[in-house]
C-alpha positions as CSV (number, residue, x, y, z in Angstrom):
1,M,133.8,154.9,-39.3
2,A,135.6,154.5,-42.2
3,E,137.3,151.6,-40.9
4,T,133.8,150.1,-39.5
5,S,132.2,150.3,-42.7
6,R,135.0,148.9,-44.6
7,S,134.8,145.8,-42.5
8,V,131.2,145.5,-43.4
9,G,131.7,145.1,-46.4
10,M,134.4,142.6,-46.4
11,E,132.1,140.8,-44.1
12,N,129.2,140.7,-46.4
13,E,131.3,140.1,-49.4
14,T,132.6,136.3,-47.6
15,L,128.7,135.3,-46.8
16,S,128.2,136.1,-50.4
17,D,131.1,134.2,-51.9
18,E,130.3,131.4,-49.3
19,G,126.6,131.1,-50.6
20,S,127.6,130.6,-54.2
21,M,128.3,127.3,-55.8
22,T,130.5,127.2,-58.8
23,A,129.5,125.7,-62.1
24,A,131.3,122.2,-61.1
25,E,129.2,122.0,-57.8
26,E,126.3,122.7,-59.4
27,A,126.7,120.2,-62.2
28,W,127.4,117.5,-59.6
29,D,124.4,118.7,-57.5
30,I,122.5,117.8,-60.9
31,I,124.4,114.6,-61.2
32,K,123.8,113.8,-57.7
33,T,119.4,114.5,-58.1
34,V,119.5,112.1,-61.5
35,L,121.5,109.1,-59.8
36,I,119.1,109.4,-57.1
37,A,116.1,109.4,-59.4
38,V,117.2,106.4,-61.3
39,A,118.2,104.6,-58.1
40,V,114.9,104.9,-56.6
41,T,113.1,104.0,-60.1
42,L,115.6,100.9,-60.7
43,L,114.7,100.1,-57.1
44,L,110.8,100.2,-57.6
45,R,111.2,98.3,-61.0
46,F,113.8,95.5,-59.4
47,F,111.6,94.8,-56.1
48,L,108.1,96.3,-56.4
49,I,106.2,97.5,-59.1
50,Q,107.7,97.3,-63.2
51,P,105.0,99.0,-65.6
52,F,104.0,97.0,-68.9
53,N,102.6,98.2,-72.3
54,I,100.3,95.4,-74.4
55,P,101.2,95.4,-77.8
56,S,98.8,92.7,-78.5
57,G,95.3,91.7,-78.2
58,S,95.7,88.3,-76.6
59,M,94.0,89.7,-73.5
60,K,91.1,90.9,-75.0
61,P,88.4,92.3,-73.7
62,T,90.5,92.4,-70.0
63,L,93.3,94.2,-71.7
64,L,93.3,96.3,-74.6
65,V,96.4,97.5,-77.0
66,G,97.8,100.3,-75.7
67,D,96.8,99.6,-72.0
68,F,99.7,100.6,-69.8
69,I,99.3,98.3,-66.6
70,L,101.3,98.1,-63.2
71,V,102.8,94.6,-62.3
72,D,103.1,93.7,-58.9
73,K,106.3,91.8,-58.1
74,I,106.4,91.5,-54.3
75,D,103.5,88.8,-54.3
76,Y,105.5,86.0,-56.0
77,G,108.7,86.8,-54.7
78,Y,111.9,87.2,-56.8
79,S,113.7,85.2,-59.2
80,R,115.8,86.0,-62.6
81,A,112.9,87.2,-64.3
82,S,112.1,90.1,-62.0
83,L,115.5,91.7,-62.9
84,I,115.5,94.2,-66.3
85,Y,117.3,92.8,-69.4
86,P,120.3,91.8,-69.8
87,L,119.7,90.8,-66.2
88,T,117.6,88.1,-66.9
89,R,119.7,86.2,-68.6
90,M,122.2,85.6,-65.5
91,P,122.6,82.1,-64.4
92,I,120.4,82.4,-61.6
93,E,118.1,79.8,-60.3
94,G,115.3,79.5,-57.9
95,R,112.8,82.2,-56.4
96,L,113.2,84.1,-53.1
97,F,109.9,84.9,-50.7
98,G,106.7,85.1,-52.5
99,D,103.5,83.1,-52.6
100,T,102.8,80.9,-55.7
101,P,100.1,82.1,-58.4
102,E,96.5,81.1,-58.4
103,R,94.0,80.1,-61.0
104,G,92.5,83.2,-62.6
105,E,95.1,85.4,-62.1
106,V,96.8,87.8,-64.6
107,V,100.7,87.6,-65.0
108,V,103.6,88.7,-66.6
109,F,106.1,85.8,-67.6
110,K,109.1,85.5,-69.4
111,N,108.5,83.0,-72.4
112,Q,111.9,81.2,-72.9
113,N,110.6,79.5,-76.2
114,H,110.5,83.2,-77.0
115,G,113.5,85.1,-76.9
116,N,112.5,85.3,-73.3
117,R,110.1,88.2,-74.2
118,D,107.7,89.3,-71.5
119,Y,104.3,87.4,-72.4
120,I,100.8,88.5,-70.3
121,K,98.2,85.5,-69.9
122,R,95.7,84.2,-67.5
123,V,96.8,81.3,-64.9
124,V,94.2,78.3,-66.0
125,G,96.3,75.6,-64.9
126,L,98.5,75.0,-61.7
127,P,101.1,72.0,-61.3
128,G,99.7,68.9,-61.3
129,D,96.1,69.9,-63.2
130,E,95.0,68.2,-66.0
131,I,93.9,70.4,-68.6
132,Q,91.8,70.3,-71.7
133,V,89.7,72.2,-74.2
134,I,86.6,70.6,-75.5
135,S,84.9,72.8,-78.2
136,G,86.0,76.3,-76.5
137,L,85.3,75.0,-73.3
138,L,88.1,75.1,-70.4
139,H,88.3,71.8,-68.4
140,I,90.1,71.1,-65.3
141,N,91.1,67.8,-64.1
142,G,88.0,66.5,-65.8
143,E,85.2,69.1,-65.1
144,P,84.1,72.0,-67.4
145,V,84.6,75.3,-66.2
146,Q,81.4,77.5,-65.3
147,R,81.2,79.5,-68.4
148,E,78.1,82.0,-69.0
149,A,77.3,83.3,-72.3
150,L,77.1,87.4,-72.5
151,D,74.9,89.4,-74.2
152,V,78.1,92.2,-75.5
153,P,80.1,92.8,-78.7
154,A,83.3,90.7,-78.7
155,L,86.3,93.3,-79.6
156,C,87.2,91.2,-82.7
157,D,89.3,92.8,-85.4
158,G,87.1,92.6,-88.6
159,Y,83.4,91.0,-88.9
160,A,83.4,88.0,-87.0
161,P,79.8,86.2,-87.1
162,A,80.9,83.6,-84.9
163,A,82.3,85.8,-82.1
164,R,81.0,85.0,-78.6
165,V,82.0,86.4,-75.4
166,Y,81.5,84.6,-72.1
167,R,82.2,84.9,-68.0
168,E,84.2,81.9,-67.1
169,T,84.3,81.2,-63.3
170,M,87.2,79.4,-61.8
171,P,86.4,76.5,-59.6
172,D,86.3,76.0,-55.7
173,G,85.3,80.0,-55.3
174,G,88.1,81.0,-57.8
175,P,88.0,84.7,-59.8
176,S,85.4,85.3,-62.6
177,Y,86.6,87.1,-65.8
178,V,85.4,88.0,-69.3
179,I,86.7,86.0,-72.3
180,Q,85.7,85.9,-76.0
181,E,86.0,83.3,-78.5
182,C,86.5,85.4,-82.4
183,Q,85.9,82.4,-84.3
184,G,83.5,80.6,-82.5
185,D,84.0,77.5,-80.5
186,N,85.8,75.2,-82.8
187,Y,88.6,77.2,-83.9
188,I,92.3,76.1,-83.6
189,Y,92.8,75.2,-80.2
190,D,89.4,74.8,-79.2
191,N,90.0,71.2,-79.0
192,T,93.2,69.7,-77.2
193,P,94.3,66.6,-76.1
194,L,94.5,65.8,-72.2
195,I,97.4,67.7,-70.8
196,E,98.8,67.1,-67.5
197,V,100.9,70.4,-66.0
198,P,104.4,69.4,-65.0
199,E,105.3,70.6,-61.1
200,G,106.8,73.8,-60.8
201,H,105.0,75.1,-64.0
202,Y,102.0,76.8,-64.8
203,F,99.4,76.5,-67.8
204,M,98.6,80.2,-69.3
205,M,95.8,81.2,-71.7
206,G,95.1,84.5,-73.4
207,D,91.5,85.5,-72.8
208,N,91.2,86.2,-76.6
209,R,90.8,82.8,-77.3
210,D,91.0,82.3,-80.7
211,N,93.9,84.9,-80.9
212,S,96.7,84.0,-78.1
213,L,100.3,81.9,-78.7
214,D,100.0,80.7,-75.0
215,S,100.1,77.1,-72.9
216,R,98.1,75.2,-75.8
217,T,100.8,76.3,-78.2
218,S,104.6,75.0,-78.7
219,T,105.8,78.7,-78.9
220,V,104.8,78.6,-75.2
221,R,103.5,75.4,-73.5
222,F,104.3,74.9,-69.9
223,V,105.7,78.3,-68.3
224,P,108.4,77.6,-65.4
225,Y,107.4,79.3,-62.0
226,D,110.9,81.1,-62.0
227,Q,110.4,82.8,-65.4
228,I,107.1,84.8,-64.1
229,V,107.5,88.3,-63.2
230,G,104.7,89.2,-61.4
231,R,101.0,89.7,-61.1
232,A,99.2,92.5,-63.4
233,T,97.1,94.7,-61.0
234,R,95.7,98.1,-62.8
235,V,95.8,99.6,-65.7
236,A,97.9,103.0,-65.2
237,F,97.3,104.5,-68.7
238,S,95.7,103.9,-71.8
239,V,95.8,105.2,-75.4
240,D,94.0,104.2,-77.8
241,G,96.6,103.3,-81.0
242,S,94.2,103.6,-83.5
243,E,93.7,107.9,-82.6
244,A,97.7,108.5,-81.8
245,R,100.6,106.7,-81.8
246,L,102.4,106.5,-78.4
247,W,104.6,109.3,-79.5
248,Q,102.1,111.8,-80.9
249,I,101.8,113.5,-77.3
250,W,99.7,116.8,-79.2
251,K,96.8,113.6,-79.9
252,W,96.7,112.5,-76.6
253,P,93.7,114.5,-75.2
254,G,91.5,112.7,-78.0
255,A,92.9,109.2,-78.0
256,I,93.2,108.6,-73.8
257,R,91.2,106.0,-72.6
258,Y,90.2,108.1,-69.7
259,G,87.8,105.6,-68.1
260,R,90.1,102.7,-68.3
261,I,92.8,104.7,-65.9
262,T,93.3,102.8,-62.9
263,D,90.9,99.9,-63.6
264,R,91.8,97.1,-61.5
265,V,93.4,93.8,-63.8
266,E,90.6,90.8,-63.0
């Protein structure tokens, strides 16, 4: 009986040893978990969806400072711009898969004239289009874009008596969206010469027409197809910077713009 008891005790001790992990094994298990999580995150950022935050008001009223948006990389395919820094500087040319942007879509692109920084604007001109702005009114191929005045306040910084808000509709059944003119219709870049968009390039404009560095300026000008990162789809999160800094998490309950979360970018 004593031998039997001792044998059972030894067997339990062996099972206990097999079920426990050494400190090294536990550490490696944690490392593997972290590596898998990082790999999945990078996979999503490289090929599917990448988050971006809005640091300026150039796309008001469509997008606000403090919005965090999701950018779909699938629609337009993949190029060097689809990668993350510093891989965006690799000598890779061309684009794989995907379709081309359409007028009225909001896109993120790398501005090669400004240190390859991320810009977000609306596509208003396709390759071969002739673009001109006359007294604030956008013209495409000689035809004025439909624009309807809205009786709503503009989201301008400070008092702007000349501010106006419009609903603009792209031709040929294209999308409709809201823009604003904080300084009226005859401010800087509200009147441009006739501009022809080169092949393989796009003409971009911000919805905050009087406060946007876009294709009307030498800072941006024409955007090559290869420099487009993807199409903005939804607002994933939004924090009002006047109420709380991004790192002030304890202030978020009163600073989060709950009504904007999951809104489509139109």
